[in-house]
C-alpha positions in Angstrom: 113.6 127.4 65.9 112.0 124.0 65.1 110.9 122.0 68.1 113.6 119.4 68.1 116.4 118.6 70.6 119.0 119.1 67.9 117.7 122.6 67.1 117.8 123.4 70.8 121.6 123.0 70.8 122.4 124.7 67.5 122.0 128.3 68.6 124.7 128.4 71.4 128.4 129.5 71.1 130.4 126.3 70.5 133.0 127.4 73.1 130.6 127.6 76.0 131.0 124.9 78.6 128.2 122.3 78.5 128.9 119.1 80.5 131.2 118.6 83.5 131.8 115.9 86.1 134.2 115.3 89.1 137.9 115.5 88.0 137.0 115.6 84.3 137.6 118.2 81.6 134.5 120.1 80.4 132.7 119.1 77.2 131.8 122.3 75.2 128.7 122.9 73.2 130.8 122.4 70.1 132.0 119.1 71.5 128.4 118.1 72.4 127.2 118.8 68.8 130.1 116.8 67.4 129.3 113.9 69.7 125.6 114.0 68.7 126.6 113.9 65.0 128.9 110.9 65.6 126.2 109.1 67.6 123.6 109.7 64.9 126.0 108.3 62.3 126.8 105.3 64.4 123.2 104.5 65.1 122.3 104.8 61.4 125.1 102.5 60.5 123.8 100.0 63.0 120.4 100.1 61.3 118.7 102.3 63.9 116.4 105.1 62.7 114.2 107.9 64.1 111.3 105.6 64.9 113.4 102.9 66.6 113.5 102.7 70.4 116.8 102.5 72.2 116.8 101.6 75.9 119.6 103.3 77.9 120.9 101.6 81.0 123.8 103.7 82.4 124.9 104.9 85.8 124.3 108.5 86.7 126.9 110.8 85.4 127.9 112.8 82.3 127.7 109.9 79.8 124.1 109.3 80.8 123.3 113.0 80.2 125.0 113.1 76.8 123.6 109.7 75.8 120.1 110.9 76.3 120.7 114.2 74.4 122.6 112.6 71.5 120.6 109.5 71.0 117.4 111.5 71.1 118.6 113.4 68.0 118.6 110.1 66.0 116.2 107.7 67.6 113.7 107.3 70.5 115.3 107.2 73.9 114.0 104.9 76.7 116.2 105.4 79.9 115.8 102.6 82.5 116.7 102.4 86.1 120.2 100.7 86.5 119.0 99.1 89.7 116.3 96.9 88.1 116.4 93.1 88.3 116.5 90.9 85.3 112.8 90.2 85.3 112.1 93.9 85.4 114.4 94.6 82.5 112.7 91.8 80.6 109.3 93.3 81.2 110.3 96.9 80.3 112.4 96.0 77.2 109.6 93.9 75.8 106.9 96.4 76.7 108.8 99.2 75.0 109.5 97.1 71.9 113.1 98.2 72.2 115.3 97.6 69.1 118.5 98.0 71.0 120.0 98.7 74.5 123.0 100.9 75.3 125.1 99.7 78.3 128.6 100.3 79.6 131.4 98.5 77.7 132.0 96.0 80.5 128.4 95.5 81.7 127.4 91.9 82.1 124.6 92.5 84.5 120.9 91.7 84.4 120.0 94.3 81.7 122.4 92.5 79.3 121.1 89.0 80.3 117.5 90.2 79.7 118.4 91.8 76.3 120.1 88.6 75.1 117.1 86.5 76.2 114.7 88.8 74.3 117.0 89.0 71.3 117.5 92.8 71.1 120.8 94.4 69.9 123.4 95.3 72.5 125.4 98.5 72.0 128.4 99.0 74.2 129.3 102.5 75.4 133.1 103.1 75.6 134.6 106.1 77.4 137.5 106.9 79.7 138.4 109.5 82.3 141.0 111.2 80.0 138.2 112.3 77.7 136.0 115.4 78.4 133.0 114.6 80.5 130.3 112.8 78.6 132.4 111.9 75.5 131.9 108.3 74.3 131.8 106.0 71.4 129.3 103.2 70.6 130.1 99.7 69.5 127.5 97.2 68.4 127.8 93.5 69.4 127.2 91.3 66.5 126.1 92.2 63.0 124.6 95.5 61.8 121.1 95.7 60.5 120.4 97.4 57.2 121.9 100.9 57.3 119.3 103.6 57.8 119.0 106.6 55.5 119.8 110.2 56.6 116.4 111.2 58.0 116.3 113.0 61.3 113.5 113.1 63.9 110.9 115.9 63.4 109.2 117.9 66.1 106.3 115.4 66.0 108.4 112.3 66.4 108.8 110.7 69.8 112.0 111.7 71.6 111.6 110.0 75.0 109.5 107.1 76.4 109.1 106.6 80.1 106.8 104.4 82.2 104.6 105.7 84.9 105.5 104.4 88.4 102.7 101.8 88.4 102.2 101.8 92.2 98.7 100.4 91.9 98.5 98.9 88.4 100.5 98.0 85.3 102.8 100.9 84.4 101.6 103.0 81.5 103.9 104.0 78.6 104.2 107.7 78.2 105.6 108.9 74.9 107.0 112.4 74.8 107.5 114.1 71.4 110.5 116.1 70.5 108.3 119.2 70.7 107.1 118.2 74.2 110.6 118.0 75.5 111.7 121.2 73.9 108.6 123.1 75.1 109.2 121.9 78.7 112.9 122.7 78.6 112.1 126.3 77.4 109.4 126.7 80.0 111.8 125.8 82.8 114.6 128.0 81.3 112.2 131.0 81.3 110.8 130.2 84.8 114.3 130.1 86.3 115.7 132.9 84.0 118.6 130.6 83.1 121.5 132.1 81.1 124.9 130.8 79.9 126.3 132.1 83.3 124.3 129.5 85.2 125.5 126.1 86.2 123.3 123.3 87.6 124.9 120.6 89.8 122.8 117.6 88.9 122.2 115.0 91.7 118.9 113.7 90.3 118.7 110.2 88.7 118.9 110.6 84.9 116.5 107.8 84.1 113.8 110.1 85.6 112.0 113.1 84.0 113.0 115.5 86.7 116.8 115.2 86.1 116.5 114.7 82.3 114.4 117.8 81.7 114.8 120.2 84.6 118.5 119.8 85.1 119.9 118.8 81.7 117.5 119.9 79.0 116.6 123.2 80.5 120.2 124.1 81.1 121.1 123.2 77.5 118.2 125.3 76.2 119.8 128.3 77.9 123.4 127.6 76.9 124.2 127.0 80.5 126.4 124.2 82.0 125.5 121.0 83.9 128.0 119.4 86.3 126.9 115.8 86.6 127.4 114.1 90.0 127.4 110.2 90.0 124.2 110.3 92.0 122.9 111.8 95.2 125.1 111.4 98.3 124.6 113.7 101.2 128.1 113.0 102.5 129.8 114.1 99.3 127.4 116.8 98.2 129.1 119.7 99.7 132.5 118.6 98.4 131.0 118.4 95.0 129.5 121.9 95.5 132.9 123.3 96.3 134.4 121.7 93.1 131.6 122.5 90.7 130.7 126.0 91.8 127.0 125.8 90.8 124.5 128.6 90.7 121.6 126.2 91.5 120.6 122.6 92.0 117.3 120.8 91.8 116.2 117.9 94.1 113.3 116.1 95.7 112.3 117.1 99.3 113.9 114.1 100.9 117.2 115.1 99.4 116.9 118.6 100.6 116.1 117.3 104.1 119.2 115.0 104.0 121.3 118.0 103.1 119.9 120.1 105.9 121.0 117.4 108.4 124.6 117.9 107.2 124.6 121.6 106.6 125.9 122.8 109.9 129.2 121.1 109.4 129.6 122.6 105.9 128.6 126.2 106.5 131.9 127.5 105.1 131.2 125.8 101.7 127.6 127.0 101.7 128.6 130.6 102.5 131.1 130.6 99.6 128.7 128.9 97.2 126.6 132.0 96.5 123.7 129.9 95.0 121.2 132.0 93.0 118.4 129.7 94.0 117.5 126.1 94.9 114.7 124.2 93.2 112.4 121.5 94.6 110.0 119.3 92.7 108.5 115.8 92.2 106.9 115.8 95.7 105.4 118.3 98.1 108.0 120.4 100.0 106.9 121.0 103.6 106.7 124.7 104.4 108.9 124.1 107.4 111.6 122.6 105.2 111.4 125.5 102.7 111.9 128.0 105.5 115.0 126.1 106.9 116.5 125.8 103.4 116.2 129.6 102.8 117.7 130.3 106.2 120.6 127.8 105.6 121.5 128.5 102.0 120.6 132.2 102.0 118.9 131.7 98.7 115.3 131.5 97.5 113.7 128.0 97.2 111.7 127.6 94.0 109.1 124.8 94.5 107.8 123.4 91.2 105.1 120.9 90.3 105.8 118.3 87.6 105.0 114.9 86.3 106.1 112.6 83.5 103.0 113.2 81.3 103.8 116.9 81.2 107.5 116.4 80.3 108.0 117.5 83.9 107.1 121.1 84.8 103.5 122.3 85.1 103.7 125.1 87.7 106.4 126.9 89.7 106.8 129.5 92.3 108.5 132.5 90.7 111.9 133.9 91.4 112.1 137.1 93.5 110.7 139.7 93.4 107.8 137.4 92.6 106.0 136.1 95.8 107.0 132.8 97.2 104.1 130.9 98.9 105.4 128.1 101.1 103.0 125.1 100.8 102.1 126.2 97.2 103.5 124.8 94.0 103.2 128.2 92.4 101.8 129.7 89.2 101.2 128.3 85.8 104.7 127.7 84.3 104.1 126.5 80.8 100.8 124.7 80.4 97.4 126.1 81.3 96.3 124.9 84.7 92.6 124.6 85.7 90.5 122.7 88.2 88.0 120.1 87.0 85.2 118.1 88.5 86.6 114.8 89.7 83.9 112.9 87.8 82.4 115.1 85.1 84.4 116.6 82.3 83.8 120.2 83.3 86.0 123.0 84.6 85.1 124.4 88.1 86.1 127.2 90.4 86.1 125.1 93.6 88.6 122.5 94.8 88.8 119.5 92.6 91.2 117.6 90.2 94.1 119.6 88.7 94.1 119.5 84.9 96.6 120.9 82.3 96.7 121.7 78.6 99.8 122.8 76.7 102.6 122.0 74.2 104.6 120.0 76.8 101.8 117.5 77.5 102.0 114.0 76.0 99.7 113.2 73.1 98.5 110.2 75.1 99.4 106.9 76.6 100.6 104.2 74.2 98.3 101.3 73.5 95.9 102.2 76.4 92.6 103.4 75.1 91.0 103.1 78.5 93.6 105.3 80.2 93.4 107.9 77.4 89.6 107.9 77.6 89.6 108.6 81.4 92.6 111.0 81.4 91.9 113.4 78.5 88.8 115.5 77.8 87.7 118.5 75.8 86.4 121.7 77.5 86.5 125.4 76.6 88.2 124.6 73.3 91.2 122.9 74.9 92.2 119.3 75.4 92.8 118.7 79.1 94.8 116.1 80.9 93.7 114.9 84.3 96.8 114.8 86.6 95.2 112.7 89.4 96.1 115.4 91.9 93.6 117.3 94.0 94.1 121.0 94.5 92.8 124.5 94.5 93.9 127.8 92.8 93.9 130.8 95.2 92.9 134.4 94.2 96.4 135.1 92.9 96.5 132.0 90.7 98.8 130.0 93.0 98.1 126.3 93.0 97.9 124.4 96.3 97.8 120.6 96.2 95.8 118.7 98.8 97.1 115.2 97.7 96.9 112.5 95.1 93.2 111.4 94.6 94.2 107.8 95.0 96.1 108.7 98.2 93.3 110.5 99.9 92.3 108.6 103.1 88.7 107.7 103.3 87.9 107.2 107.0 84.3 106.2 107.3 83.3 108.7 104.6 85.5 111.5 105.9 88.1 112.4 103.2 91.4 113.3 104.7 94.4 114.8 102.9 97.7 113.2 103.9 99.5 116.4 103.0 97.5 118.3 105.6 98.5 115.8 108.3 102.1 116.0 107.1 102.1 119.7 107.5 100.8 119.6 111.1 103.2 116.9 112.3 106.1 118.7 110.7 105.5 121.5 113.3 106.4 119.2 116.1 109.9 120.2 117.2 111.1 116.6 117.2 109.9 115.7 113.7 112.4 115.8 110.8 110.4 113.9 108.2 106.9 112.5 108.0 104.7 110.7 105.6 101.0 110.1 106.3 99.3 107.1 104.8 96.2 105.0 104.9 96.0 102.0 107.3 93.2 99.5 106.4 90.5 99.3 109.1 87.8 96.6 109.3 84.9 99.0 110.0 86.0 102.4 108.8 87.6 101.2 105.6 90.8 103.3 106.3 92.4 104.9 109.3 95.1 107.6 109.4 98.7 106.5 110.2 102.0 108.3 109.9 105.7 107.3 109.7 108.1 109.8 111.2 111.8 110.3 111.4 113.0 112.3 114.5 115.5 115.1 114.5 119.0 114.1 115.5 119.5 114.2 119.3 115.8 114.8 120.0 113.5 112.2 121.6 109.7 111.9 121.3 107.2 109.1 121.8 104.3 108.0 119.6 101.9 109.2 122.3 103.6 112.7 122.5 103.3 113.1 118.7 99.7 112.0 118.7 98.9 114.3 121.7 100.5 117.2 119.8 98.4 116.4 116.7 95.2 116.3 118.8 95.8 119.9 119.8 96.1 121.0 116.1 93.3 119.2 114.2 90.0 117.5 114.4 90.0 114.1 116.2 89.1 112.1 113.1 92.3 113.4 111.4 94.7 112.5 114.3 96.9 109.5 113.3 95.8 106.4 115.2 99.2 104.9 114.6 102.6 106.7 114.5 105.6 104.7 113.5 108.9 106.2 114.6 111.7 105.1 112.2 115.3 105.8 111.4 114.5 106.1 107.7 111.3 106.1 105.7 111.3 103.8 102.7 111.7 105.7 99.4 111.3 105.0 95.7 114.0 104.9 93.1 113.9 108.6 92.6 114.0 109.5 96.3 110.3 110.1 96.8 108.5 108.8 99.8 105.6 106.6 98.7 102.3 106.5 100.6 100.6 103.8 98.7 101.4 100.4 100.0 103.4 101.8 102.9 101.3 100.0 105.5 102.3 96.7 104.0 105.9 97.7 103.6 106.0 98.5 107.4 104.4 95.2 108.3 101.3 96.9 109.7 99.0 94.7 107.5 99.3 91.4 105.7 99.9 91.6 101.9 97.7 89.4 99.7 
């Protein structure tokens, strides 16, 4: 099989169910292949070829899933967050050098305004609820460009372009080849032992690598089905679970925690769901939460480690009978994983920076020689990518992360891992969620602070939480500030963000 998304779909029985959604008929693999062929012809007729970049701004749901899969078989996809403001769309569309943007038929929002200002083609996506989930047609506003010839993307052409989060600097452009996407999809399929009998209920945003690759692409690689929810909603999740009858779902830790808070009143649905496993990725899952998920859902929780530059998955805890190690992100699950010195380009056996090498890893950032120079290096005959995460491999090859290098708190020369503090505070019986972060300090440089959400119906004070922490760790690690909140601010994909949290909470003045 060649390493293209089109080839990934060709080997499955056309009658198998592929894409579902609430109160919609299923789209089969045969229907998905037909849709992709129609989309490829439409794009070529509009003058869009394999090297052209097409931004996709659609709400979560089956059309977003099929738009990614079908457009990627004819052009370069660039999914963007539907919640962006006009100036954000203007930046990303210009930065991507997008030739066209796909939006809903009736969309007159900021993405369309930005596209018109820049002068890129607007393609309207038409669908209706009578069609099978994910079916659509494309209509171009204005005149067609010169019709493209019949060439298709090869395995070495770019399939997907995403930006890094850019929390501390200008977002970097990450191009992922057709072969990168296919390799990662197959890695996840193999890790989770997916078959056509499996069904993923997707609640992850589909402008993000986690949902695009782990939920959608890996399922399609296996001939399995994906039931596409319109987003994450803890209040509706269990009703969707009853309707969709999934064998698994994948989510970020904050989503899992939100579901646990509503699980008790939905135990009848959980008991009848018979999930084969749950998957967690994109942020560290507290060991306490993993234990509670296993006890609640009566299914193993597979924690994985991924990032955009690796087309998502790098490591994963194995399915039973393989050993689950709470607090670990598991074993190599696709690329090679090693530890490198944080400064020198050498591999080491002690804790350091996590590096990877494999067929799912991006060839490099676009138009950013400095980032490529500092992020990639050669050692032991392999080209390694620096993840920016600090970690250590245990004697069994399981990877344990100790935090992002740029999130490590430097308190007067003492290096403190926020993940370590999170783990201790999560043991407090009143704490439901916690995120530890750096608080600027005039003499020490940085001080330890934490934001916590309390369990429903349980009361605790800042002093009580700090006193508890003092019995569990060295004094210099104890948070000097604990902020008790109803909800911790999260990013667009549901992850809690440590960098800049002190400013967001009003604890320091922003510049």
